[in-house]
C-alpha positions as CSV (number, residue, x, y, z in Angstrom):
1,M,-47.3,-22.3,-5.1
2,G,-48.4,-18.7,-4.5
3,L,-46.0,-15.8,-4.6
4,H,-46.2,-15.5,-0.8
5,Q,-44.6,-19.0,-0.6
6,H,-41.6,-18.1,-2.8
7,S,-38.4,-16.9,-1.3
8,K,-38.1,-13.3,-0.2
9,A,-34.7,-13.2,-2.0
10,G,-36.3,-14.3,-5.2
11,R,-39.0,-11.6,-4.9
12,R,-36.4,-8.9,-4.2
13,A,-34.4,-10.1,-7.2
14,W,-37.4,-9.7,-9.5
15,F,-39.0,-6.5,-8.3
16,G,-35.9,-4.8,-6.9
17,R,-36.8,-2.3,-4.2
18,C,-40.5,-2.9,-4.7
19,G,-40.2,-6.2,-2.8
20,G,-42.6,-8.5,-4.6
21,L,-45.9,-8.8,-6.4
22,A,-48.1,-6.3,-4.7
23,L,-51.3,-8.4,-5.1
24,L,-50.1,-11.0,-2.6
25,G,-46.8,-9.8,-1.3
26,G,-48.1,-6.7,0.6
27,S,-48.9,-3.2,-0.6
28,V,-46.1,-1.5,-2.4
29,A,-48.2,1.2,-4.0
30,G,-45.8,3.9,-2.9
31,C,-42.8,2.3,-4.5
32,K,-41.4,4.1,-7.5
33,A,-39.8,1.6,-9.8
34,P,-36.6,2.9,-11.4
35,L,-36.7,3.4,-15.1
36,E,-33.1,2.6,-15.7
37,P,-31.0,-0.6,-15.4
38,S,-30.7,-1.6,-11.8
39,S,-27.2,-1.6,-10.2
40,S,-28.1,-4.6,-8.0
41,A,-26.1,-7.7,-8.7
42,N,-29.2,-9.7,-7.5
43,D,-31.6,-8.1,-10.0
44,P,-32.1,-10.3,-13.1
45,R,-32.9,-7.1,-15.0
46,A,-29.5,-5.5,-14.2
47,W,-28.7,-5.7,-17.8
48,T,-25.2,-4.7,-18.8
49,D,-25.8,-4.5,-22.6
50,E,-28.7,-4.2,-25.0
51,R,-28.5,-7.8,-26.1
52,A,-29.2,-9.1,-22.6
53,A,-32.2,-6.7,-22.6
54,M,-33.4,-8.1,-25.9
55,R,-33.3,-11.7,-24.6
56,W,-35.1,-10.8,-21.4
57,M,-37.8,-8.9,-23.2
58,R,-38.4,-11.8,-25.6
59,E,-39.2,-14.0,-22.6
60,E,-41.1,-11.3,-20.7
61,E,-43.5,-11.0,-23.6
62,K,-43.9,-14.7,-23.6
63,L,-44.6,-14.6,-19.8
64,A,-47.4,-12.1,-20.5
65,R,-48.8,-14.3,-23.3
66,D,-48.6,-17.5,-21.2
67,V,-50.3,-16.0,-18.1
68,Y,-53.1,-14.5,-20.2
69,L,-53.7,-17.8,-21.9
70,E,-53.9,-19.6,-18.5
71,L,-56.1,-17.0,-17.0
72,G,-58.3,-16.7,-20.1
73,A,-59.0,-20.5,-19.8
74,R,-59.9,-20.0,-16.1
75,W,-62.0,-16.8,-16.7
76,P,-63.4,-17.1,-20.2
77,E,-65.9,-14.3,-19.6
78,I,-63.0,-11.8,-19.3
79,H,-62.3,-11.1,-22.9
80,Q,-59.2,-9.1,-22.3
81,F,-57.2,-12.2,-21.7
82,Q,-57.9,-13.9,-25.0
83,N,-57.6,-10.7,-27.0
84,I,-54.4,-9.5,-25.4
85,A,-52.8,-12.9,-25.4
86,S,-53.0,-12.7,-29.2
87,S,-51.3,-9.4,-29.1
88,E,-48.5,-10.7,-26.8
89,Q,-47.8,-13.4,-29.4
90,R,-47.2,-10.6,-31.9
91,H,-44.9,-8.9,-29.4
92,M,-43.0,-12.2,-29.0
93,D,-42.6,-12.4,-32.8
94,A,-41.4,-8.8,-32.9
95,M,-38.7,-9.6,-30.3
96,R,-37.7,-12.7,-32.2
97,S,-37.1,-10.7,-35.3
98,L,-35.1,-8.1,-33.3
99,L,-32.9,-10.9,-31.9
100,A,-32.4,-12.3,-35.4
101,A,-31.4,-8.9,-36.8
102,A,-28.9,-8.6,-34.0
103,H,-27.6,-12.2,-34.7
104,E,-28.4,-13.0,-31.1
105,Q,-29.5,-16.4,-29.9
106,D,-33.2,-16.7,-29.2
107,P,-33.8,-17.8,-25.6
108,V,-37.3,-19.2,-26.5
109,E,-36.5,-22.6,-28.0
110,D,-39.7,-24.0,-26.7
111,E,-42.9,-21.9,-27.0
112,S,-44.9,-24.2,-24.8
113,V,-46.9,-22.3,-22.1
114,G,-44.9,-22.0,-18.9
115,V,-41.5,-22.9,-20.3
116,F,-38.7,-20.3,-19.7
117,E,-35.0,-20.2,-19.9
118,Q,-34.8,-17.6,-17.1
119,P,-35.6,-19.3,-13.7
120,E,-36.9,-15.9,-12.3
121,L,-39.5,-15.7,-15.1
122,A,-40.6,-19.3,-14.5
123,E,-41.0,-18.5,-10.8
124,L,-42.9,-15.3,-11.6
125,Y,-45.2,-17.1,-14.1
126,A,-46.2,-19.7,-11.5
127,A,-46.9,-17.0,-8.9
128,L,-49.0,-14.8,-11.3
129,V,-51.1,-17.7,-12.5
130,D,-51.8,-18.9,-9.0
131,A,-52.7,-15.4,-8.0
132,G,-55.0,-14.9,-11.0
133,R,-56.9,-18.1,-10.5
134,T,-58.3,-17.0,-7.1
135,S,-60.9,-14.6,-8.4
136,A,-61.8,-12.6,-11.5
137,L,-60.8,-9.4,-9.7
138,A,-57.4,-10.8,-8.8
139,A,-56.9,-12.0,-12.4
140,L,-57.5,-8.5,-13.7
141,E,-55.1,-7.1,-11.1
142,V,-52.5,-9.6,-12.3
143,G,-52.9,-8.3,-15.9
144,A,-52.5,-4.7,-14.9
145,E,-49.4,-5.5,-12.9
146,I,-47.8,-7.4,-15.8
147,E,-48.4,-4.4,-18.1
148,E,-46.9,-2.0,-15.5
149,I,-43.8,-4.2,-15.3
150,D,-43.6,-4.5,-19.1
151,I,-43.7,-0.7,-19.5
152,A,-41.0,-0.2,-16.9
153,D,-38.7,-2.9,-18.4
154,L,-39.2,-1.5,-21.9
155,D,-38.2,1.9,-20.6
156,R,-35.0,0.2,-19.3
157,A,-34.4,-1.5,-22.6
158,L,-34.9,1.8,-24.5
159,A,-32.4,3.5,-22.3
160,L,-29.7,0.9,-23.2
161,T,-29.9,1.1,-27.0
162,D,-29.2,3.6,-29.8
163,D,-30.3,1.1,-32.5
164,P,-33.1,2.6,-34.5
165,R,-34.7,-0.7,-35.2
166,A,-34.7,-1.7,-31.5
167,K,-36.1,1.7,-30.5
168,T,-39.0,1.3,-33.0
169,I,-39.9,-2.1,-31.8
170,Y,-39.6,-1.3,-28.1
171,G,-41.7,1.8,-28.8
172,Q,-44.4,-0.2,-30.5
173,L,-44.5,-2.8,-27.7
174,R,-44.7,0.0,-25.1
175,Y,-47.6,1.5,-26.9
176,G,-49.3,-1.9,-26.9
177,S,-48.7,-2.3,-23.2
178,C,-50.2,1.1,-22.5
179,N,-53.3,0.0,-24.2
180,H,-53.3,-3.4,-22.5
181,L,-53.0,-1.6,-19.1
182,Q,-56.0,0.5,-19.9
183,A,-58.0,-2.5,-20.9
184,F,-57.3,-4.3,-17.6
185,L,-58.2,-1.1,-15.7
186,R,-61.5,-0.9,-17.5
187,G,-62.3,-4.5,-16.4
188,L,-61.4,-3.5,-12.8
189,S,-63.4,-0.3,-13.0
190,R,-66.5,-2.2,-14.2
191,R,-66.2,-4.4,-11.1
192,G,-66.1,-1.3,-8.8
193,H,-62.3,-1.5,-8.2
194,E,-60.0,1.4,-8.4
195,Y,-56.4,0.3,-9.3
196,T,-53.4,1.8,-7.7
197,P,-50.1,1.8,-9.6
198,K,-47.6,-0.6,-8.1
199,H,-44.6,-0.7,-10.3
200,L,-44.6,2.7,-12.0
201,D,-44.5,6.1,-10.4
202,E,-47.7,8.1,-10.7
203,Q,-46.3,10.4,-13.4
204,T,-45.2,7.5,-15.6
205,F,-48.5,5.6,-15.0
206,A,-50.6,8.6,-15.9
207,A,-48.5,9.2,-19.1
208,A,-48.9,5.6,-20.1
209,L,-52.7,5.9,-19.9
210,A,-52.6,9.2,-21.8
211,Q,-50.6,7.5,-24.5
212,A,-53.1,4.7,-25.0
213,H,-55.1,5.0,-28.2
214,G,-53.1,8.0,-29.4
215,G,-53.7,10.2,-26.4
216,R,-57.3,9.1,-25.8
217,G,-56.5,6.9,-22.9
218,H,-57.1,9.2,-19.9
219,G,-59.4,6.7,-18.2
220,P,-59.9,3.0,-18.2
221,G,-60.8,1.9,-21.7
222,H,-60.4,-0.7,-24.4
223,G,-57.2,-2.7,-24.9
224,Q,-55.9,-2.2,-28.4
225,G,-52.3,-1.9,-29.2
226,H,-49.9,-3.3,-31.8
227,G,-52.8,-4.8,-33.7
228,Q,-54.8,-6.7,-31.1
229,G,-58.6,-6.8,-30.9
230,Q,-60.9,-5.1,-28.5
231,G,-60.6,-5.9,-24.8
232,R,-64.1,-5.8,-23.5
233,R,-65.5,-6.4,-20.0
């Protein structure tokens, strides 16, 4: 089932005022995603405490890994998916260690692809995979959108915590996401496609690319971050 077939309420719950996955749900390029916890009772990211944010981010990193594994199998010539999926596994492991340090229950009891405790993430996973299977260009767009969402949600999680360990891990994951975003943009650029930010405001989006590779990421480039390999093509 594609995202356009999912309920409008579900899409609003996931993306807040952005209204849905831009790739299939209509253009939301002008939307500026808030970088703080949402006040909407319908938003699954309306976290009330940092432990809820930890649990969500553990599964969100899994969502990225799972989508990239699926799309990597569909488009083996797009090396970003295989390389970045390995990095997302490390991101998942980092979040697992953070949950353990906080003595918080791990929501990922089953690491099988496509299995999620949060129903909103299960719905989003299915929509993203369906969208990315339609074409190589769509798959790269999906990857870029996932990394935008991840950066926005990591900013929300960072705003909720004063714990030095959490801040360090979130910062590392955010840096990785900036590099992943740049890698997907490079793949799109090589196919003659200019990507428009859909879930970050223009300033945050530009800053994310500038942060990639220690400030060398002003244009679409390779996808290294938090220890992953090169993201070519």
